[in-house]
A tleap script that builds the chain and sets N, CA, C and O, in Angstrom:
source leaprc.protein.ff14SB
mol = sequence {
  NMET LEU ALA HIE ILE SER PRO THR LEU PRO
  TYR MET VAL ARG ALA ILE MET ILE SER TYR
  GLN THR LEU SER VAL ASP TRP GLU ASP GLN
  ALA ARG MET LEU GLY ALA GLY PRO VAL SER
  ARG PHE THR LEU VAL VAL LEU PRO HIE LEU
  LEU PRO GLY ILE VAL ALA GLY ALA SER LEU
  SER ILE LEU ILE SER LEU SER GLN TYR LEU
  ILE THR PHE ILE ILE GLY SER GLY GLN VAL
  VAL THR LEU SER ILE LEU LEU PHE PRO PHE
  ILE SER GLY GLY ASP PRO ALA ILE ALA SER
  ALA TYR SER LEU LEU PHE ALA GLY MET ALA
  ILE MET THR LEU PHE GLY LEU ASP VAL LEU
  LEU LYS LYS TYR TYR GLN GLN LYS LYS ALA
  VAL THR ASN LYS CGLY
}
set mol.1.N position { -12.736 9.280 -3.118 }
set mol.1.CA position { -11.550 8.516 -3.448 }
set mol.1.C position { -10.617 9.309 -4.352 }
set mol.1.O position { -9.398 9.269 -4.187 }
set mol.2.N position { -11.193 10.023 -5.302 }
set mol.2.CA position { -10.355 10.797 -6.212 }
set mol.2.C position { -9.559 11.871 -5.478 }
set mol.2.O position { -8.421 12.163 -5.844 }
set mol.3.N position { -10.160 12.459 -4.440 }
set mol.3.CA position { -9.457 13.495 -3.682 }
set mol.3.C position { -8.270 12.919 -2.912 }
set mol.3.O position { -7.294 13.627 -2.666 }
set mol.4.N position { -8.342 11.665 -2.537 }
set mol.4.CA position { -7.255 11.047 -1.774 }
set mol.4.C position { -6.155 10.481 -2.668 }
set mol.4.O position { -5.070 10.156 -2.186 }
set mol.5.N position { -6.427 10.364 -3.953 }
set mol.5.CA position { -5.411 9.821 -4.859 }
set mol.5.C position { -4.249 10.798 -5.041 }
set mol.5.O position { -3.091 10.379 -5.071 }
set mol.6.N position { -4.544 12.093 -5.161 }
set mol.6.CA position { -3.478 13.058 -5.459 }
set mol.6.C position { -2.382 13.111 -4.399 }
set mol.6.O position { -1.214 13.161 -4.784 }
set mol.7.N position { -2.662 13.104 -3.091 }
set mol.7.CA position { -1.535 13.115 -2.154 }
set mol.7.C position { -0.875 11.748 -1.955 }
set mol.7.O position { 0.255 11.677 -1.474 }
set mol.8.N position { -1.564 10.666 -2.318 }
set mol.8.CA position { -0.994 9.345 -2.068 }
set mol.8.C position { -0.360 8.701 -3.294 }
set mol.8.O position { 0.444 7.778 -3.160 }
set mol.9.N position { -0.707 9.169 -4.473 }
set mol.9.CA position { -0.180 8.572 -5.702 }
set mol.9.C position { 1.345 8.608 -5.796 }
set mol.9.O position { 1.930 7.633 -6.267 }
set mol.10.N position { 2.015 9.677 -5.375 }
set mol.10.CA position { 3.488 9.655 -5.457 }
set mol.10.C position { 4.130 8.519 -4.660 }
set mol.10.O position { 5.153 7.976 -5.077 }
set mol.11.N position { 3.547 8.158 -3.530 }
set mol.11.CA position { 4.097 7.057 -2.736 }
set mol.11.C position { 3.938 5.726 -3.466 }
set mol.11.O position { 4.837 4.885 -3.456 }
set mol.12.N position { 2.801 5.554 -4.088 }
set mol.12.CA position { 2.551 4.319 -4.841 }
set mol.12.C position { 3.489 4.235 -6.042 }
set mol.12.O position { 4.094 3.191 -6.290 }
set mol.13.N position { 3.608 5.320 -6.776 }
set mol.13.CA position { 4.469 5.337 -7.960 }
set mol.13.C position { 5.920 5.097 -7.567 }
set mol.13.O position { 6.628 4.352 -8.245 }
set mol.14.N position { 6.368 5.710 -6.492 }
set mol.14.CA position { 7.763 5.557 -6.061 }
set mol.14.C position { 8.065 4.113 -5.656 }
set mol.14.O position { 9.117 3.576 -6.001 }
set mol.15.N position { 7.147 3.494 -4.929 }
set mol.15.CA position { 7.364 2.102 -4.510 }
set mol.15.C position { 7.436 1.173 -5.721 }
set mol.15.O position { 8.273 0.271 -5.763 }
set mol.16.N position { 6.570 1.388 -6.699 }
set mol.16.CA position { 6.591 0.546 -7.893 }
set mol.16.C position { 7.828 0.830 -8.728 }
set mol.16.O position { 8.404 -0.090 -9.308 }
set mol.17.N position { 8.248 2.093 -8.799 }
set mol.17.CA position { 9.470 2.434 -9.550 }
set mol.17.C position { 10.690 1.731 -8.973 }
set mol.17.O position { 11.530 1.222 -9.715 }
set mol.18.N position { 10.786 1.703 -7.645 }
set mol.18.CA position { 11.930 1.036 -7.010 }
set mol.18.C position { 11.918 -0.455 -7.342 }
set mol.18.O position { 12.963 -1.033 -7.641 }
set mol.19.N position { 10.736 -1.080 -7.291 }
set mol.19.CA position { 10.648 -2.503 -7.650 }
set mol.19.C position { 11.000 -2.710 -9.119 }
set mol.19.O position { 11.696 -3.667 -9.460 }
set mol.20.N position { 10.535 -1.840 -9.974 }
set mol.20.CA position { 10.778 -1.995 -11.409 }
set mol.20.C position { 12.251 -1.786 -11.760 }
set mol.20.O position { 12.759 -2.419 -12.685 }
set mol.21.N position { 12.940 -0.909 -11.033 }
set mol.21.CA position { 14.349 -0.659 -11.307 }
set mol.21.C position { 15.215 -1.875 -10.981 }
set mol.21.O position { 16.308 -2.021 -11.528 }
set mol.22.N position { 14.737 -2.741 -10.100 }
set mol.22.CA position { 15.509 -3.939 -9.757 }
set mol.22.C position { 15.214 -5.111 -10.687 }
set mol.22.O position { 15.855 -6.158 -10.594 }
set mol.23.N position { 14.244 -4.935 -11.582 }
set mol.23.CA position { 13.885 -5.995 -12.534 }
set mol.23.C position { 14.885 -5.994 -13.682 }
set mol.23.O position { 15.120 -4.964 -14.313 }
set mol.24.N position { 15.455 -7.126 -13.939 }
set mol.24.CA position { 16.438 -7.244 -15.011 }
set mol.24.C position { 15.749 -7.615 -16.318 }
set mol.24.O position { 14.845 -8.451 -16.338 }
set mol.25.N position { 16.175 -7.000 -17.388 }
set mol.25.CA position { 15.649 -7.319 -18.715 }
set mol.25.C position { 16.034 -8.746 -19.093 }
set mol.25.O position { 15.341 -9.397 -19.875 }
set mol.26.N position { 17.131 -9.219 -18.539 }
set mol.26.CA position { 17.587 -10.585 -18.834 }
set mol.26.C position { 16.545 -11.630 -18.432 }
set mol.26.O position { 16.415 -12.658 -19.096 }
set mol.27.N position { 15.808 -11.378 -17.360 }
set mol.27.CA position { 14.801 -12.345 -16.911 }
set mol.27.C position { 13.691 -12.482 -17.950 }
set mol.27.O position { 13.232 -13.586 -18.245 }
set mol.28.N position { 13.271 -11.352 -18.497 }
set mol.28.CA position { 12.249 -11.411 -19.544 }
set mol.28.C position { 12.813 -12.073 -20.812 }
set mol.28.O position { 12.121 -12.839 -21.482 }
set mol.29.N position { 14.063 -11.769 -21.128 }
set mol.29.CA position { 14.695 -12.395 -22.304 }
set mol.29.C position { 14.787 -13.912 -22.133 }
set mol.29.O position { 14.549 -14.662 -23.080 }
set mol.30.N position { 15.129 -14.357 -20.938 }
set mol.30.CA position { 15.202 -15.791 -20.686 }
set mol.30.C position { 13.833 -16.442 -20.831 }
set mol.30.O position { 13.713 -17.527 -21.400 }
set mol.31.N position { 12.807 -15.781 -20.318 }
set mol.31.CA position { 11.447 -16.323 -20.451 }
set mol.31.C position { 11.032 -16.369 -21.925 }
set mol.31.O position { 10.393 -17.328 -22.359 }
set mol.32.N position { 11.392 -15.341 -22.690 }
set mol.32.CA position { 11.070 -15.323 -24.119 }
set mol.32.C position { 11.797 -16.457 -24.838 }
set mol.32.O position { 11.222 -17.114 -25.706 }
set mol.33.N position { 13.063 -16.687 -24.479 }
set mol.33.CA position { 13.827 -17.759 -25.122 }
set mol.33.C position { 13.258 -19.133 -24.776 }
set mol.33.O position { 13.417 -20.084 -25.542 }
set mol.34.N position { 12.597 -19.238 -23.627 }
set mol.34.CA position { 11.984 -20.505 -23.239 }
set mol.34.C position { 10.577 -20.659 -23.810 }
set mol.34.O position { 9.901 -21.655 -23.548 }
set mol.35.N position { 10.131 -19.656 -24.602 }
set mol.35.CA position { 8.863 -19.782 -25.297 }
set mol.35.C position { 7.696 -19.040 -24.677 }
set mol.35.O position { 6.559 -19.225 -25.112 }
set mol.36.N position { 7.935 -18.209 -23.677 }
set mol.36.CA position { 6.842 -17.472 -23.038 }
set mol.36.C position { 6.435 -16.290 -23.910 }
set mol.36.O position { 7.282 -15.563 -24.430 }
set mol.37.N position { 5.137 -16.112 -24.059 }
set mol.37.CA position { 4.617 -14.977 -24.807 }
set mol.37.C position { 4.602 -13.723 -23.944 }
set mol.37.O position { 4.983 -13.776 -22.775 }
set mol.38.N position { 4.168 -12.599 -24.501 }
set mol.38.CA position { 4.168 -11.346 -23.747 }
set mol.38.C position { 3.317 -11.398 -22.476 }
set mol.38.O position { 3.729 -10.887 -21.435 }
set mol.39.N position { 2.144 -12.005 -22.552 }
set mol.39.CA position { 1.270 -12.078 -21.376 }
set mol.39.C position { 1.878 -12.995 -20.325 }
set mol.39.O position { 1.860 -12.684 -19.134 }
set mol.40.N position { 2.411 -14.112 -20.764 }
set mol.40.CA position { 3.056 -15.043 -19.824 }
set mol.40.C position { 4.266 -14.402 -19.157 }
set mol.40.O position { 4.475 -14.573 -17.956 }
set mol.41.N position { 5.056 -13.674 -19.917 }
set mol.41.CA position { 6.224 -13.000 -19.336 }
set mol.41.C position { 5.787 -11.995 -18.290 }
set mol.41.O position { 6.404 -11.877 -17.231 }
set mol.42.N position { 4.711 -11.266 -18.592 }
set mol.42.CA position { 4.256 -10.276 -17.623 }
set mol.42.C position { 3.728 -10.945 -16.353 }
set mol.42.O position { 4.080 -10.545 -15.244 }
set mol.43.N position { 2.878 -11.971 -16.521 }
set mol.43.CA position { 2.257 -12.590 -15.345 }
set mol.43.C position { 3.208 -13.484 -14.558 }
set mol.43.O position { 3.041 -13.633 -13.347 }
set mol.44.N position { 4.185 -14.071 -15.204 }
set mol.44.CA position { 5.076 -15.005 -14.513 }
set mol.44.C position { 6.423 -14.414 -14.116 }
set mol.44.O position { 7.095 -14.951 -13.235 }
set mol.45.N position { 6.830 -13.316 -14.753 }
set mol.45.CA position { 8.140 -12.733 -14.443 }
set mol.45.C position { 8.001 -11.341 -13.846 }
set mol.45.O position { 8.491 -11.084 -12.747 }
set mol.46.N position { 7.334 -10.437 -14.566 }
set mol.46.CA position { 7.292 -9.030 -14.153 }
set mol.46.C position { 6.397 -8.825 -12.938 }
set mol.46.O position { 6.826 -8.234 -11.947 }
set mol.47.N position { 5.166 -9.305 -13.002 }
set mol.47.CA position { 4.214 -9.060 -11.913 }
set mol.47.C position { 4.670 -9.633 -10.575 }
set mol.47.O position { 4.572 -8.932 -9.567 }
set mol.48.N position { 5.164 -10.873 -10.512 }
set mol.48.CA position { 5.657 -11.363 -9.216 }
set mol.48.C position { 6.809 -10.529 -8.659 }
set mol.48.O position { 6.950 -10.387 -7.444 }
set mol.49.N position { 7.627 -9.981 -9.551 }
set mol.49.CA position { 8.733 -9.141 -9.081 }
set mol.49.C position { 8.235 -7.789 -8.572 }
set mol.49.O position { 8.799 -7.238 -7.627 }
set mol.50.N position { 7.188 -7.255 -9.192 }
set mol.50.CA position { 6.650 -5.956 -8.783 }
set mol.50.C position { 5.704 -6.049 -7.594 }
set mol.50.O position { 5.412 -5.030 -6.967 }
set mol.51.N position { 5.221 -7.233 -7.269 }
set mol.51.CA position { 4.215 -7.399 -6.228 }
set mol.51.C position { 4.605 -6.807 -4.873 }
set mol.51.O position { 3.760 -6.153 -4.262 }
set mol.52.N position { 5.827 -6.991 -4.360 }
set mol.52.CA position { 6.173 -6.357 -3.092 }
set mol.52.C position { 6.097 -4.825 -3.151 }
set mol.52.O position { 5.667 -4.193 -2.187 }
set mol.53.N position { 6.503 -4.236 -4.258 }
set mol.53.CA position { 6.402 -2.788 -4.405 }
set mol.53.C position { 4.968 -2.322 -4.460 }
set mol.53.O position { 4.631 -1.267 -3.922 }
set mol.54.N position { 4.110 -3.110 -5.118 }
set mol.54.CA position { 2.689 -2.762 -5.184 }
set mol.54.C position { 2.068 -2.827 -3.792 }
set mol.54.O position { 1.308 -1.937 -3.409 }
set mol.55.N position { 2.385 -3.868 -3.037 }
set mol.55.CA position { 1.843 -4.014 -1.683 }
set mol.55.C position { 2.353 -2.898 -0.778 }
set mol.55.O position { 1.577 -2.324 -0.013 }
set mol.56.N position { 3.634 -2.584 -0.851 }
set mol.56.CA position { 4.191 -1.519 -0.020 }
set mol.56.C position { 3.588 -0.165 -0.385 }
set mol.56.O position { 3.233 0.613 0.501 }
set mol.57.N position { 3.471 0.119 -1.665 }
set mol.57.CA position { 2.877 1.387 -2.085 }
set mol.57.C position { 1.416 1.497 -1.691 }
set mol.57.O position { 0.957 2.562 -1.277 }
set mol.58.N position { 0.685 0.401 -1.819 }
set mol.58.CA position { -0.731 0.419 -1.439 }
set mol.58.C position { -0.898 0.633 0.053 }
set mol.58.O position { -1.780 1.382 0.474 }
set mol.59.N position { -0.070 -0.008 0.857 }
set mol.59.CA position { -0.200 0.176 2.307 }
set mol.59.C position { 0.176 1.593 2.727 }
set mol.59.O position { -0.467 2.172 3.602 }
set mol.60.N position { 1.212 2.154 2.110 }
set mol.60.CA position { 1.549 3.551 2.397 }
set mol.60.C position { 0.416 4.489 1.980 }
set mol.60.O position { 0.090 5.436 2.696 }
set mol.61.N position { -0.174 4.222 0.831 }
set mol.61.CA position { -1.282 5.052 0.359 }
set mol.61.C position { -2.473 4.980 1.300 }
set mol.61.O position { -3.120 5.993 1.563 }
set mol.62.N position { -2.765 3.795 1.808 }
set mol.62.CA position { -3.874 3.640 2.745 }
set mol.62.C position { -3.587 4.385 4.031 }
set mol.62.O position { -4.461 5.082 4.547 }
set mol.63.N position { -2.379 4.254 4.560 }
set mol.63.CA position { -2.037 4.947 5.806 }
set mol.63.C position { -2.101 6.460 5.652 }
set mol.63.O position { -2.577 7.155 6.550 }
set mol.64.N position { -1.633 6.968 4.541 }
set mol.64.CA position { -1.670 8.411 4.318 }
set mol.64.C position { -3.100 8.870 4.093 }
set mol.64.O position { -3.497 9.930 4.578 }
set mol.65.N position { -3.861 8.096 3.375 }
set mol.65.CA position { -5.246 8.457 3.104 }
set mol.65.C position { -6.083 8.495 4.378 }
set mol.65.O position { -6.995 9.312 4.502 }
set mol.66.N position { -5.774 7.618 5.315 }
set mol.66.CA position { -6.520 7.613 6.583 }
set mol.66.C position { -6.355 8.909 7.357 }
set mol.66.O position { -7.251 9.307 8.101 }
set mol.67.N position { -5.228 9.565 7.191 }
set mol.67.CA position { -4.969 10.763 7.977 }
set mol.67.C position { -5.333 12.061 7.256 }
set mol.67.O position { -5.074 13.143 7.783 }
set mol.68.N position { -5.918 11.979 6.082 }
set mol.68.CA position { -6.260 13.183 5.318 }
set mol.68.C position { -7.565 13.792 5.830 }
set mol.68.O position { -8.652 13.396 5.409 }
set mol.69.N position { -7.450 14.747 6.733 }
set mol.69.CA position { -8.641 15.404 7.266 }
set mol.69.C position { -9.101 16.526 6.357 }
set mol.69.O position { -10.268 16.581 5.970 }
set mol.70.N position { -8.185 17.422 6.015 }
set mol.70.CA position { -8.546 18.639 5.295 }
set mol.70.C position { -9.128 18.343 3.914 }
set mol.70.O position { -10.144 18.929 3.540 }
set mol.71.N position { -8.513 17.460 3.164 }
set mol.71.CA position { -9.021 17.135 1.825 }
set mol.71.C position { -10.415 16.530 1.916 }
set mol.71.O position { -11.304 16.882 1.141 }
set mol.72.N position { -10.600 15.617 2.866 }
set mol.72.CA position { -11.909 14.985 3.029 }
set mol.72.C position { -12.959 16.005 3.431 }
set mol.72.O position { -14.088 15.965 2.942 }
set mol.73.N position { -12.595 16.912 4.312 }
set mol.73.CA position { -13.547 17.920 4.779 }
set mol.73.C position { -13.924 18.899 3.665 }
set mol.73.O position { -15.094 19.248 3.507 }
set mol.74.N position { -12.928 19.338 2.898 }
set mol.74.CA position { -13.203 20.314 1.834 }
set mol.74.C position { -13.998 19.676 0.695 }
set mol.74.O position { -15.018 20.223 0.275 }
set mol.75.N position { -13.557 18.557 0.205 }
set mol.75.CA position { -14.227 17.918 -0.926 }
set mol.75.C position { -15.581 17.339 -0.513 }
set mol.75.O position { -16.559 17.459 -1.250 }
set mol.76.N position { -15.636 16.720 0.651 }
set mol.76.CA position { -16.874 16.078 1.094 }
set mol.76.C position { -17.859 17.008 1.768 }
set mol.76.O position { -18.978 16.591 2.064 }
set mol.77.N position { -17.487 18.259 2.024 }
set mol.77.CA position { -18.341 19.262 2.682 }
set mol.77.C position { -18.911 18.761 3.991 }
set mol.77.O position { -20.028 19.122 4.359 }
set mol.78.N position { -18.159 17.934 4.699 }
set mol.78.CA position { -18.623 17.421 5.974 }
set mol.78.C position { -19.595 16.262 5.848 }
set mol.78.O position { -20.021 15.714 6.865 }
set mol.79.N position { -19.957 15.874 4.647 }
set mol.79.CA position { -20.912 14.787 4.424 }
set mol.79.C position { -20.223 13.420 4.399 }
set mol.79.O position { -20.835 12.407 4.738 }
set mol.80.N position { -18.967 13.393 4.002 }
set mol.80.CA position { -18.220 12.146 3.952 }
set mol.80.C position { -17.590 11.928 5.322 }
set mol.80.O position { -16.822 12.763 5.799 }
set mol.81.N position { -17.915 10.814 5.946 }
set mol.81.CA position { -17.443 10.543 7.299 }
set mol.81.C position { -16.292 9.544 7.241 }
set mol.81.O position { -16.455 8.398 6.821 }
set mol.82.N position { -15.133 10.010 7.671 }
set mol.82.CA position { -13.970 9.146 7.802 }
set mol.82.C position { -13.520 9.206 9.255 }
set mol.82.O position { -14.051 9.989 10.043 }
set mol.83.N position { -12.544 8.381 9.609 }
set mol.83.CA position { -12.081 8.362 10.989 }
set mol.83.C position { -11.478 9.698 11.399 }
set mol.83.O position { -11.672 10.147 12.529 }
set mol.84.N position { -10.752 10.332 10.495 }
set mol.84.CA position { -10.159 11.629 10.845 }
set mol.84.C position { -11.231 12.707 11.023 }
set mol.84.O position { -11.064 13.608 11.846 }
set mol.85.N position { -12.328 12.629 10.265 }
set mol.85.CA position { -13.434 13.577 10.435 }
set mol.85.C position { -14.102 13.337 11.789 }
set mol.85.O position { -14.490 14.298 12.454 }
set mol.86.N position { -14.245 12.089 12.209 }
set mol.86.CA position { -14.819 11.789 13.520 }
set mol.86.C position { -13.896 12.227 14.652 }
set mol.86.O position { -14.357 12.687 15.696 }
set mol.87.N position { -12.601 12.082 14.438 }
set mol.87.CA position { -11.621 12.362 15.479 }
set mol.87.C position { -11.421 13.850 15.726 }
set mol.87.O position { -11.239 14.254 16.875 }
set mol.88.N position { -11.449 14.668 14.697 }
set mol.88.CA position { -11.080 16.083 14.819 }
set mol.88.C position { -11.920 16.873 15.835 }
set mol.88.O position { -11.332 17.603 16.634 }
set mol.89.N position { -13.252 16.774 15.854 }
set mol.89.CA position { -14.010 17.562 16.836 }
set mol.89.C position { -13.693 17.208 18.287 }
set mol.89.O position { -13.716 18.079 19.157 }
set mol.90.N position { -13.404 15.961 18.546 }
set mol.90.CA position { -13.093 15.562 19.922 }
set mol.90.C position { -11.713 16.050 20.342 }
set mol.90.O position { -11.490 16.344 21.517 }
set mol.91.N position { -10.792 16.136 19.400 }
set mol.91.CA position { -9.452 16.644 19.718 }
set mol.91.C position { -9.500 18.148 19.937 }
set mol.91.O position { -8.793 18.677 20.795 }
set mol.92.N position { -10.347 18.852 19.148 }
set mol.92.CA position { -10.373 20.304 19.248 }
set mol.92.C position { -11.243 20.842 20.386 }
set mol.92.O position { -11.575 22.028 20.372 }
set mol.93.N position { -11.607 20.066 21.317 }
set mol.93.CA position { -12.337 20.631 22.443 }
set mol.93.C position { -13.498 19.786 22.910 }
set mol.93.O position { -14.273 20.219 23.763 }
set mol.94.N position { -13.634 18.608 22.378 }
set mol.94.CA position { -14.708 17.725 22.801 }
set mol.94.C position { -14.267 16.876 23.982 }
set mol.94.O position { -13.390 17.266 24.753 }
set mol.95.N position { -14.868 15.751 24.107 }
set mol.95.CA position { -14.572 14.822 25.198 }
set mol.95.C position { -13.207 14.169 24.967 }
set mol.95.O position { -13.019 13.477 23.966 }
set mol.96.N position { -12.245 14.380 25.887 }
set mol.96.CA position { -10.911 13.803 25.680 }
set mol.96.C position { -10.898 12.274 25.751 }
set mol.96.O position { -10.034 11.637 25.148 }
set mol.97.N position { -11.842 11.683 26.476 }
set mol.97.CA position { -11.874 10.223 26.558 }
set mol.97.C position { -12.247 9.626 25.199 }
set mol.97.O position { -11.659 8.632 24.773 }
set mol.98.N position { -13.216 10.230 24.525 }
set mol.98.CA position { -13.608 9.743 23.204 }
set mol.98.C position { -12.482 10.001 22.204 }
set mol.98.O position { -12.208 9.172 21.337 }
set mol.99.N position { -11.837 11.158 22.334 }
set mol.99.CA position { -10.701 11.465 21.456 }
set mol.99.C position { -9.589 10.440 21.648 }
set mol.99.O position { -8.953 10.026 20.678 }
set mol.100.N position { -9.352 10.032 22.878 }
set mol.100.CA position { -8.321 9.022 23.151 }
set mol.100.C position { -8.693 7.677 22.536 }
set mol.100.O position { -7.847 6.985 21.970 }
set mol.101.N position { -9.966 7.319 22.653 }
set mol.101.CA position { -10.409 6.044 22.086 }
set mol.101.C position { -10.254 6.051 20.560 }
set mol.101.O position { -9.769 5.081 19.978 }
set mol.102.N position { -10.667 7.143 19.923 }
set mol.102.CA position { -10.512 7.241 18.463 }
set mol.102.C position { -9.036 7.247 18.066 }
set mol.102.O position { -8.658 6.655 17.055 }
set mol.103.N position { -8.205 7.916 18.862 }
set mol.103.CA position { -6.773 7.950 18.566 }
set mol.103.C position { -6.164 6.557 18.660 }
set mol.103.O position { -5.341 6.179 17.827 }
set mol.104.N position { -6.568 5.791 19.674 }
set mol.104.CA position { -6.070 4.417 19.796 }
set mol.104.C position { -6.550 3.554 18.630 }
set mol.104.O position { -5.804 2.717 18.121 }
set mol.105.N position { -7.787 3.760 18.216 }
set mol.105.CA position { -8.311 3.027 17.061 }
set mol.105.C position { -7.520 3.378 15.805 }
set mol.105.O position { -7.154 2.501 15.023 }
set mol.106.N position { -7.265 4.660 15.624 }
set mol.106.CA position { -6.511 5.133 14.462 }
set mol.106.C position { -5.095 4.559 14.469 }
set mol.106.O position { -4.617 4.062 13.449 }
set mol.107.N position { -4.427 4.629 15.622 }
set mol.107.CA position { -3.067 4.092 15.730 }
set mol.107.C position { -3.067 2.575 15.546 }
set mol.107.O position { -2.163 2.020 14.922 }
set mol.108.N position { -4.082 1.911 16.089 }
set mol.108.CA position { -4.180 0.457 15.944 }
set mol.108.C position { -4.339 0.043 14.501 }
set mol.108.O position { -3.748 -0.945 14.063 }
set mol.109.N position { -5.139 0.798 13.753 }
set mol.109.CA position { -5.308 0.492 12.330 }
set mol.109.C position { -3.984 0.638 11.586 }
set mol.109.O position { -3.649 -0.190 10.738 }
set mol.110.N position { -3.238 1.683 11.902 }
set mol.110.CA position { -1.947 1.897 11.241 }
set mol.110.C position { -0.957 0.791 11.599 }
set mol.110.O position { -0.245 0.285 10.732 }
set mol.111.N position { -0.915 0.423 12.868 }
set mol.111.CA position { 0.009 -0.633 13.304 }
set mol.111.C position { -0.373 -1.972 12.691 }
set mol.111.O position { 0.495 -2.722 12.246 }
set mol.112.N position { -1.665 -2.275 12.664 }
set mol.112.CA position { -2.113 -3.539 12.075 }
set mol.112.C position { -1.829 -3.586 10.574 }
set mol.112.O position { -1.483 -4.639 10.040 }
set mol.113.N position { -1.974 -2.450 9.897 }
set mol.113.CA position { -1.658 -2.408 8.469 }
set mol.113.C position { -0.174 -2.683 8.229 }
set mol.113.O position { 0.186 -3.467 7.350 }
set mol.114.N position { 0.675 -2.036 9.010 }
set mol.114.CA position { 2.113 -2.260 8.850 }
set mol.114.C position { 2.507 -3.684 9.246 }
set mol.114.O position { 3.357 -4.299 8.602 }
set mol.115.N position { 1.892 -4.202 10.299 }
set mol.115.CA position { 2.164 -5.577 10.716 }
set mol.115.C position { 1.707 -6.557 9.635 }
set mol.115.O position { 2.418 -7.509 9.311 }
set mol.116.N position { 0.528 -6.321 9.086 }
set mol.116.CA position { 0.021 -7.171 8.009 }
set mol.116.C position { 0.935 -7.133 6.790 }
set mol.116.O position { 1.197 -8.161 6.166 }
set mol.117.N position { 1.415 -5.940 6.458 }
set mol.117.CA position { 2.358 -5.801 5.347 }
set mol.117.C position { 3.626 -6.602 5.610 }
set mol.117.O position { 4.127 -7.287 4.719 }
set mol.118.N position { 4.139 -6.517 6.819 }
set mol.118.CA position { 5.349 -7.236 7.183 }
set mol.118.C position { 5.147 -8.747 7.049 }
set mol.118.O position { 5.999 -9.443 6.498 }
set mol.119.N position { 4.021 -9.249 7.551 }
set mol.119.CA position { 3.737 -10.683 7.483 }
set mol.119.C position { 3.585 -11.134 6.032 }
set mol.119.O position { 4.140 -12.159 5.636 }
set mol.120.N position { 2.832 -10.370 5.240 }
set mol.120.CA position { 2.621 -10.747 3.839 }
set mol.120.C position { 3.917 -10.755 3.040 }
set mol.120.O position { 4.159 -11.667 2.249 }
set mol.121.N position { 4.747 -9.741 3.247 }
set mol.121.CA position { 6.007 -9.694 2.498 }
set mol.121.C position { 6.960 -10.804 2.931 }
set mol.121.O position { 7.652 -11.384 2.094 }
set mol.122.N position { 7.005 -11.109 4.242 }
set mol.122.CA position { 7.861 -12.213 4.696 }
set mol.122.C position { 7.395 -13.534 4.100 }
set mol.122.O position { 8.213 -14.343 3.663 }
set mol.123.N position { 6.083 -13.755 4.082 }
set mol.123.CA position { 5.540 -14.986 3.517 }
set mol.123.C position { 5.828 -15.057 2.021 }
set mol.123.O position { 6.173 -16.116 1.495 }
set mol.124.N position { 5.684 -13.921 1.343 }
set mol.124.CA position { 5.957 -13.881 -0.098 }
set mol.124.C position { 7.412 -14.232 -0.389 }
set mol.124.O position { 7.694 -15.033 -1.279 }
set mol.125.N position { 8.338 -13.630 0.364 }
set mol.125.CA position { 9.752 -13.893 0.111 }
set mol.125.C position { 10.159 -15.308 0.532 }
set mol.125.O position { 11.065 -15.886 -0.068 }
set mol.126.N position { 9.508 -15.874 1.552 }
set mol.126.CA position { 9.801 -17.267 1.921 }
set mol.126.C position { 9.364 -18.216 0.820 }
set mol.126.O position { 10.077 -19.165 0.493 }
set mol.127.N position { 8.167 -17.956 0.233 }
set mol.127.CA position { 7.709 -18.793 -0.868 }
set mol.127.C position { 8.619 -18.638 -2.084 }
set mol.127.O position { 8.934 -19.611 -2.768 }
set mol.128.N position { 9.030 -17.410 -2.336 }
set mol.128.CA position { 9.912 -17.157 -3.477 }
set mol.128.C position { 11.264 -17.842 -3.273 }
set mol.128.O position { 11.846 -18.380 -4.215 }
set mol.129.N position { 11.757 -17.815 -2.034 }
set mol.129.CA position { 13.039 -18.455 -1.730 }
set mol.129.C position { 12.910 -19.967 -1.859 }
set mol.129.O position { 13.827 -20.625 -2.352 }
set mol.130.N position { 11.771 -20.532 -1.419 }
set mol.130.CA position { 11.562 -21.977 -1.524 }
set mol.130.C position { 11.510 -22.416 -2.970 }
set mol.130.O position { 12.053 -23.464 -3.318 }
set mol.131.N position { 10.861 -21.630 -3.824 }
set mol.131.CA position { 10.781 -21.956 -5.254 }
set mol.131.C position { 12.160 -21.853 -5.881 }
set mol.131.O position { 12.524 -22.686 -6.710 }
set mol.132.N position { 12.936 -20.841 -5.498 }
set mol.132.CA position { 14.272 -20.649 -6.050 }
set mol.132.C position { 15.190 -21.796 -5.642 }
set mol.132.O position { 15.993 -22.263 -6.450 }
set mol.133.N position { 15.079 -22.254 -4.389 }
set mol.133.CA position { 15.937 -23.342 -3.919 }
set mol.133.C position { 15.597 -24.683 -4.570 }
set mol.133.O position { 16.470 -25.539 -4.715 }
set mol.134.N position { 14.341 -24.870 -4.960 }
set mol.134.CA position { 13.945 -26.124 -5.625 }
set mol.134.C position { 14.497 -26.181 -7.048 }
set mol.134.O position { 14.873 -27.240 -7.551 }
set mol.135.N position { 14.535 -24.972 -7.698 }
set mol.135.CA position { 14.949 -24.938 -9.102 }
set mol.135.C position { 16.408 -24.921 -9.215 }
set mol.135.O position { 16.942 -24.893 -10.324 }
savepdb mol mol.pdb
quit
């Protein structure tokens, strides 16, 4: 896991930075004026605003980590088995039918991750919009 953090961490940090840059200090000030303490402000104002960036960064990190063959091979010495480690021998001269099946599995995982991200973010923003319209 530590070997996969270094190439994926910039994507996670960037996604959270973009979410944090859109957070207004006024929202925290309003919560403070209404009596919210530091923990309440973080859990009720900051974290819900950062959540889409956290989800987007995590999904990008997972997708990039899935495709890291060289890092996994070097650090794991061939002992750590990931999908890319299973896929590489079949692509480099093994059975093309098995390589195709693994490739479809790999692509399916990526598509399902992105689809899941899309559904979760749409649901999150619909709930947020419903709460905003009630208030």
